C-alpha positions in Angstrom: 0.0 0.0 0.0 1.0 3.6 -0.7 0.2 6.2 2.0 -0.4 9.5 0.3 -0.5 12.4 2.6 -3.8 14.6 2.5 -3.2 18.2 2.9 -5.2 21.2 3.7 -4.8 24.6 1.9 -2.1 25.6 4.2 -0.1 22.7 3.4 -0.5 21.0 6.5 -1.0 17.1 6.6 -4.5 16.3 8.1 -4.8 12.7 7.1 -3.5 9.9 5.0 -5.1 8.1 2.0 -4.1 4.6 1.5 -3.7 3.5 -2.2 -3.3 -0.1 -3.4 -0.7 0.0 -6.0 -1.9 -3.2 -7.6 -4.7 -1.3 -8.9 -2.4 1.0 -10.8 -0.3 -1.9 -12.2 1.7 -3.0 -9.2 5.1 -1.6 -10.7 6.0 1.2 -12.9 6.4 0.0 -16.7 8.5 2.4 -18.5 8.1 0.7 -21.9 4.3 0.8 -21.5 4.4 4.6 -20.5 6.7 5.4 -23.4 4.4 3.6 -25.9 1.3 5.5 -24.6 3.2 9.0 -24.7 4.2 8.4 -28.3 0.8 7.6 -29.3 -0.9 10.6 -27.4 1.7 12.8 -28.9 1.4 11.6 -32.4 -2.4 11.7 -32.3 -2.1 15.5 -31.5 -0.2 16.3 -34.7 -2.2 18.4 -37.1 -0.6 17.0 -40.2 -0.8 20.3 -42.0 1.9 19.7 -44.4 0.8 21.2 -47.8 2.5 22.0 -50.9 1.1 22.6 -54.4 1.7 20.6 -57.4 2.0 22.4 -60.9 -1.7 21.8 -61.4 -2.6 23.6 -58.1 -0.6 26.8 -58.8 -2.5 29.7 -60.2 -1.2 31.0 -63.6 -1.4 30.8 -67.3 -0.6 27.6 -69.1 0.7 29.5 -72.1 4.1 28.8 -73.1 6.5 31.6 -72.0 8.0 32.1 -75.6 8.3 30.2 -78.7 10.3 27.0 -79.0 12.9 28.1 -81.6 14.5 31.3 -82.8 15.3 33.0 -79.5 18.6 31.5 -78.7 17.3 30.6 -75.3 16.5 27.1 -74.0 13.1 25.7 -74.7 10.8 26.3 -71.8 7.0 25.6 -70.9 4.8 27.7 -68.8 5.4 29.5 -65.6 3.8 26.9 -63.5 6.5 24.2 -64.2 8.5 22.8 -61.2 11.8 24.3 -62.2 10.7 27.8 -62.0 10.4 30.1 -59.1 6.8 30.4 -58.0 6.1 27.2 -59.8 4.6 24.0 -58.4 6.4 21.1 -56.5 7.2 17.9 -58.4 6.1 15.6 -55.5 3.4 17.8 -53.4 2.8 16.9 -49.8 -0.8 16.2 -49.1 -0.8 14.9 -45.5 -3.6 14.9 -42.9 -3.5 14.2 -39.1 -4.8 10.6 -39.7 -1.5 9.8 -41.5 0.4 10.0 -38.1 -2.3 8.4 -35.8 -1.2 5.5 -33.6 -3.4 3.0 -31.8 -3.2 1.0 -28.6 -5.5 -1.5 -27.2 -8.0 -0.1 -24.8 -6.8 -2.3 -22.0 -3.3 -1.2 -22.6 -4.3 2.5 -22.7 -6.2 2.3 -19.5 -3.3 0.5 -17.7 -0.8 3.2 -19.0 -3.0 5.9 -17.5 -3.1 4.1 -14.1 0.6 3.3 -14.4 1.5 7.0 -15.0 -0.2 7.8 -11.7 1.7 5.1 -10.0 5.0 6.7 -11.2 3.9 10.0 -9.7 3.0 8.5 -6.4 6.4 6.6 -6.3 8.2 9.8 -7.0 6.3 11.8 -4.5 4.8 14.2 -7.0 1.1 13.8 -6.1 -0.4 16.4 -3.9 -3.7 15.6 -2.5 -5.8 18.4 -1.0 -8.7 17.8 1.2 -10.7 20.5 -0.7 -10.1 23.1 -3.3 -13.4 24.9 -2.9 -13.2 28.7 -3.4 -16.1 31.2 -2.7 -15.1 33.2 -5.7 -12.6 32.7 -8.4 -9.2 34.5 -7.4 -5.8 33.8 -8.7 -4.1 35.1 -5.6 -6.0 32.4 -3.5 -5.0 29.6 -5.8 -1.4 30.9 -5.9 -1.1 30.8 -2.2 -2.4 27.2 -2.0 0.2 26.0 -4.5 2.9 27.7 -2.8 2.0 26.2 0.5 2.1 22.7 -0.8 5.5 23.2 -2.5 4.6 23.5 -6.2 7.9 24.9 -7.7 7.5 23.4 -11.3 5.1 22.5 -13.8 1.7 21.5 -12.3 -1.4 19.6 -13.5 -4.5 20.6 -11.6 -7.1 17.6 -11.8 -10.6 19.0 -10.9 -14.1 17.8 -10.8 -16.0 19.4 -13.6 -18.2 21.2 -11.3 -15.3 23.0 -9.4 -15.4 26.1 -11.7 -14.0 28.5 -9.2 -10.8 26.6 -8.8 -10.4 26.2 -12.6 -10.9 29.9 -13.1 -8.5 30.8 -10.3 -5.8 28.8 -12.1 -6.0 29.9 -15.6 -3.7 32.8 -15.3 -0.9 31.1 -13.5 2.2 30.1 -15.4 3.1 26.4 -15.8 -0.3 25.4 -14.3 -2.6 23.5 -16.5 -6.2 22.3 -15.6 -7.8 19.0 -16.8 -11.0 17.2 -15.8 -10.3 14.4 -13.4 -12.3 12.0 -15.7 -10.0 13.0 -18.6 -6.7 12.4 -16.8 -4.2 10.5 -18.9 -0.7 9.4 -19.2 0.4 12.2 -21.6 -0.8 14.9 -19.3 0.7 13.2 -16.2 4.1 12.6 -17.7 4.1 16.2 -19.2 4.0 17.8 -15.7 6.1 17.5 -12.7 3.4 17.6 -10.1 -0.3 16.4 -9.9 -2.7 18.4 -7.6 -6.1 16.8 -6.9 -8.8 16.8 -4.4 -9.2 13.8 -2.2 -12.8 13.0 -3.3 -11.8 13.3 -7.0 -8.9 11.1 -6.6 -10.9 8.5 -4.7 -13.4 8.4 -7.5 -10.8 8.0 -10.1 -9.2 5.2 -8.3 -12.5 3.4 -7.7 -13.1 3.7 -11.6 -9.6 2.4 -12.2 -10.3 -0.7 -10.0 -13.5 -1.3 -12.0 -11.4 -1.0 -15.3 -8.8 -3.6 -13.9 -11.5 -6.0 -13.0 -13.2 -5.6 -16.3 -9.9 -6.4 -18.1 
């Protein structure tokens, strides 16, 4: 079992949350995490490479000058690939689907759980009893993060109904917000710390346990 300290907004430990590491894959699996990270990263590519062939370039198809009698080499129209402003011989036409990668759903879900296990092992998960705020205020959120020792990039996983906390975080540098039900290996590995409410983490772990039993 992993004993995760539960903190209040002042950074003081008020309780401990016991987490069964077998639910998260028992041990950190670097190969699986890398495969998942590469997949998520590749699937974010826009695939916006676009070049024009000679048929796509605007311009006249008229021959620039006559074939013989000028003393120049023969030449075609202005859209030919050997002229400046002309088309490209092998035009690129790629979309985001050309870069997409796939993983079996069971492996993808295990990678998400295993990424959290890696964070827990390294002591990079900050569990707070409550992140409720009366109104959105960046200063209040900054004070909470400073009190719990956040000094690098931070991923704030929130319940979708905790709007005030999300609004309080949007102007903070190196702090990104994600819904707890959308937590994934890519976002976890892209940030040094994970900050999450106790209730949200317990609900996520319960869902992770259900996924393990279903697998």
